[in-house]
C-alpha positions as CSV (number, residue, x, y, z in Angstrom):
1,M,57.6,-30.7,-19.8
2,S,56.5,-34.3,-20.5
3,L,58.0,-37.5,-19.1
4,S,59.7,-38.3,-22.4
5,D,61.5,-35.0,-22.3
6,K,62.9,-35.8,-18.8
7,L,64.1,-39.3,-19.6
8,P,67.5,-39.9,-21.2
9,Q,67.2,-40.1,-25.0
10,T,68.4,-43.3,-26.6
11,S,68.6,-44.4,-30.2
12,D,66.1,-47.2,-29.5
13,R,64.2,-46.7,-26.3
14,H,61.8,-49.5,-27.0
15,A,64.6,-52.0,-27.5
16,A,66.3,-50.8,-24.3
17,M,63.1,-51.2,-22.3
18,Q,62.6,-54.7,-23.7
19,R,66.1,-55.7,-22.6
20,F,65.5,-54.3,-19.1
21,R,62.2,-56.2,-18.8
22,S,63.8,-59.4,-19.9
23,R,66.5,-59.1,-17.3
24,E,64.0,-58.3,-14.5
25,A,61.8,-61.2,-15.6
26,W,64.7,-63.6,-15.4
27,H,65.6,-62.2,-12.0
28,V,62.1,-62.9,-10.7
29,M,62.2,-66.4,-12.1
30,K,65.5,-67.2,-10.3
31,I,63.8,-66.0,-7.0
32,L,60.8,-68.2,-7.7
33,A,63.1,-71.2,-8.4
34,E,64.7,-70.7,-5.0
35,F,61.2,-70.8,-3.4
36,V,60.3,-74.0,-5.2
37,E,63.6,-75.8,-4.5
38,S,63.8,-74.9,-0.8
39,A,60.1,-75.7,-0.2
40,E,60.7,-79.2,-1.6
41,E,63.8,-79.8,0.5
42,L,62.2,-78.5,3.7
43,Q,58.8,-80.2,3.6
44,G,59.9,-83.1,5.8
45,I,61.7,-81.3,8.6
46,Q,58.8,-80.2,10.8
47,P,58.5,-79.5,13.7
48,A,61.4,-77.1,13.6
49,V,62.8,-74.1,15.5
50,S,64.8,-71.3,13.9
51,I,67.8,-69.9,15.8
52,F,69.4,-66.6,15.0
53,G,72.5,-64.7,16.2
54,S,75.7,-63.1,15.2
55,A,78.1,-64.5,12.6
56,R,80.9,-62.9,14.6
57,T,80.5,-64.6,17.9
58,P,83.7,-66.5,18.7
59,R,83.6,-70.2,19.7
60,D,84.8,-69.6,23.2
61,H,82.1,-67.0,23.9
62,T,79.3,-67.7,26.4
63,Y,76.6,-67.0,23.8
64,Y,78.1,-69.6,21.4
65,K,78.1,-72.3,24.1
66,L,74.6,-71.3,25.1
67,A,73.3,-71.5,21.6
68,E,74.9,-74.9,21.1
69,E,73.3,-76.2,24.3
70,I,69.9,-74.9,23.3
71,A,70.1,-76.4,19.9
72,R,71.2,-79.8,21.3
73,R,68.3,-79.9,23.7
74,L,65.8,-78.9,21.0
75,S,67.3,-81.6,18.7
76,D,67.2,-84.3,21.3
77,S,63.6,-83.3,22.1
78,G,62.5,-83.9,18.5
79,F,62.8,-80.4,16.9
80,S,64.8,-79.8,13.8
81,V,67.0,-76.8,14.2
82,I,67.1,-74.2,11.4
83,S,70.1,-71.8,11.3
84,G,71.7,-69.5,8.7
85,G,74.5,-72.0,8.1
86,G,77.4,-69.6,8.7
87,P,79.9,-69.1,11.5
88,G,79.3,-67.7,15.0
89,I,75.9,-68.4,16.6
90,M,74.8,-70.0,13.4
91,E,77.5,-72.6,13.7
92,A,76.8,-73.1,17.4
93,A,73.1,-73.8,16.5
94,S,74.1,-76.2,13.7
95,K,76.6,-78.0,15.8
96,G,74.2,-78.6,18.7
97,A,71.6,-80.0,16.4
98,F,74.1,-82.0,14.3
99,Y,75.1,-84.0,17.3
100,G,71.5,-84.4,18.5
101,R,68.7,-86.7,17.4
102,S,67.0,-84.3,14.9
103,P,68.3,-82.7,11.7
104,S,70.5,-79.6,11.6
105,V,69.1,-77.5,8.8
106,A,71.2,-74.7,7.2
107,L,69.8,-72.0,5.0
108,N,73.0,-70.6,3.6
109,I,73.2,-67.2,1.8
110,V,75.9,-66.3,-0.7
111,L,77.6,-63.1,0.6
112,P,80.9,-61.3,-0.2
113,H,82.0,-61.8,3.4
114,E,81.3,-63.6,6.6
115,Q,79.0,-66.3,5.2
116,K,81.1,-69.4,4.8
117,P,79.1,-72.7,5.4
118,N,79.9,-74.4,8.7
119,D,80.7,-78.1,8.9
120,Y,77.6,-79.2,10.9
121,Q,74.8,-79.4,8.4
122,D,72.5,-82.4,7.8
123,L,70.5,-80.5,5.3
124,S,72.2,-77.6,3.4
125,I,70.3,-75.2,1.1
126,K,72.0,-72.3,-0.7
127,F,70.2,-69.1,-1.4
128,N,71.4,-66.1,-3.6
129,H,68.5,-63.9,-2.4
130,F,67.5,-62.9,1.1
131,F,63.8,-62.8,0.3
132,P,63.0,-66.5,-0.2
133,R,65.5,-67.5,2.6
134,K,63.7,-65.2,5.1
135,V,60.4,-66.7,4.1
136,M,61.7,-70.2,4.8
137,F,62.9,-69.3,8.2
138,V,59.3,-68.2,9.2
139,K,57.3,-70.7,7.2
140,H,58.9,-73.8,8.7
141,A,59.5,-72.7,12.3
142,I,57.1,-73.2,15.2
143,A,59.3,-70.9,17.3
144,Y,62.2,-68.4,17.1
145,V,65.1,-68.3,19.4
146,V,67.0,-65.1,19.0
147,M,70.5,-64.8,20.4
148,P,72.6,-61.6,20.5
149,G,73.4,-60.4,17.0
150,G,73.7,-57.5,14.6
151,F,71.6,-56.0,11.8
152,G,70.7,-59.4,10.3
153,T,69.5,-60.8,13.6
154,L,67.5,-57.7,14.3
155,D,66.1,-57.7,10.8
156,E,64.8,-61.3,11.2
157,M,63.4,-60.6,14.7
158,F,61.5,-57.5,13.7
159,E,60.2,-59.0,10.5
160,A,58.8,-61.9,12.4
161,L,57.2,-59.5,14.9
162,T,55.7,-57.5,12.1
163,L,54.3,-60.5,10.4
164,I,52.7,-61.8,13.6
165,Q,51.5,-58.4,14.7
166,T,49.7,-57.7,11.4
167,G,48.2,-61.2,11.2
168,K,50.2,-62.2,8.1
169,S,51.8,-65.1,10.0
170,R,50.6,-67.4,12.7
171,K,51.6,-66.6,16.2
172,I,54.7,-68.3,17.4
173,P,57.0,-67.8,20.4
174,I,59.8,-65.3,19.8
175,I,62.3,-66.0,22.6
176,L,65.1,-63.6,23.2
177,C,68.1,-65.3,25.0
178,G,70.6,-63.0,26.7
179,T,69.0,-60.7,29.2
180,E,72.1,-58.5,29.5
181,F,72.1,-57.9,25.7
182,W,68.4,-57.5,25.1
183,Q,67.1,-55.7,28.2
184,G,68.1,-52.2,26.9
185,L,66.3,-52.8,23.7
186,L,63.1,-54.0,25.4
187,D,63.2,-51.0,27.8
188,W,63.4,-48.7,24.8
189,V,60.6,-50.5,23.0
190,K,58.4,-50.1,26.1
191,E,59.4,-46.5,26.7
192,R,59.3,-45.1,23.2
193,L,57.1,-47.4,21.0
194,V,54.5,-48.1,23.7
195,G,55.0,-44.8,25.4
196,D,54.5,-42.9,22.1
197,Q,51.5,-45.1,21.2
198,L,53.3,-46.5,18.1
199,I,52.5,-50.1,19.2
200,N,49.9,-51.6,21.6
201,P,51.1,-52.6,25.1
202,T,49.9,-56.1,24.3
203,D,52.4,-56.3,21.4
204,L,55.1,-56.7,24.1
205,N,53.7,-60.1,24.8
206,L,54.9,-61.3,21.5
207,L,58.4,-61.4,23.0
208,K,59.7,-63.7,25.8
209,L,63.0,-63.1,27.5
210,I,64.4,-66.5,28.7
211,D,68.1,-67.3,29.5
212,D,67.8,-70.9,30.7
213,P,68.1,-73.5,27.9
214,Q,65.7,-76.0,29.5
215,Q,63.1,-73.3,30.1
216,I,63.4,-72.3,26.5
217,V,62.7,-75.9,25.4
218,E,59.7,-76.1,27.8
219,A,58.2,-72.8,26.6
220,I,58.5,-74.1,23.0
221,F,56.9,-77.5,23.9
222,K,54.1,-75.7,25.7
223,H,53.3,-73.7,22.6
224,Y,53.7,-76.7,20.3
225,E,51.4,-78.9,22.3
226,T,48.6,-76.3,22.4
227,R,49.0,-74.7,19.0
228,G,45.8,-74.0,17.1
229,F,43.7,-74.9,20.1
230,E,43.6,-71.5,21.8
231,P,39.9,-70.4,22.0
232,L,38.8,-67.3,20.2
233,P,37.7,-64.4,22.6
234,E,34.0,-65.0,21.9
235,E,34.5,-68.8,22.6
236,R,36.4,-68.0,25.8
237,E,33.5,-65.7,26.9
238,Q,31.0,-68.5,26.2
239,L,33.0,-71.0,28.3
240,L,33.1,-68.5,31.2
241,N,29.3,-68.2,31.1
242,L,28.6,-71.9,31.2
């Protein structure tokens, strides 16, 4: 039985395929347009730090207040702060940066629920697709601060880890804030992923667990001041032999 026998029969299969291709091509063009527009808007915000966390965290929660303080310290230290633009931790990050010295940047996504833009955005960009939005989070950030969150937060964190681990993205600090929340996951990663030899033990060094806002800022500053100047292994060996 051939492929044509298995496919649904239509009166004009060629015309149907052409309509499908036209729709898909237009869909790709809309995604490309979001890349172009957002890249133009974001070209002047560097250096920047992306902050992630749950959209469901209430304003009186410890993590909300912690995210706001971290964002304010980063903003006053000269870093633009990029967040998802919605409520919860995203709002806390936007708010802290909004009242600081550097821009509060919001990469908003159109969703059927949860994602209503917050009121603390110096620069607001709207996306209809997750793909270009996620690229902009990585492309323009010199560090990630990951607060407690759900699937979306974990998605962003693990995607960044994958890009760095595979060499598709430059190495940047990925700082987890909230030891009580993250420790169980880190223990599982060490026990199962490292223990079963699914990742290298050194891959754990891609993550830093820091709860103190000032220490987070200092860790990001340390990376920013030395970025790109880390010697290669062979260069380090030559220096040791001098």
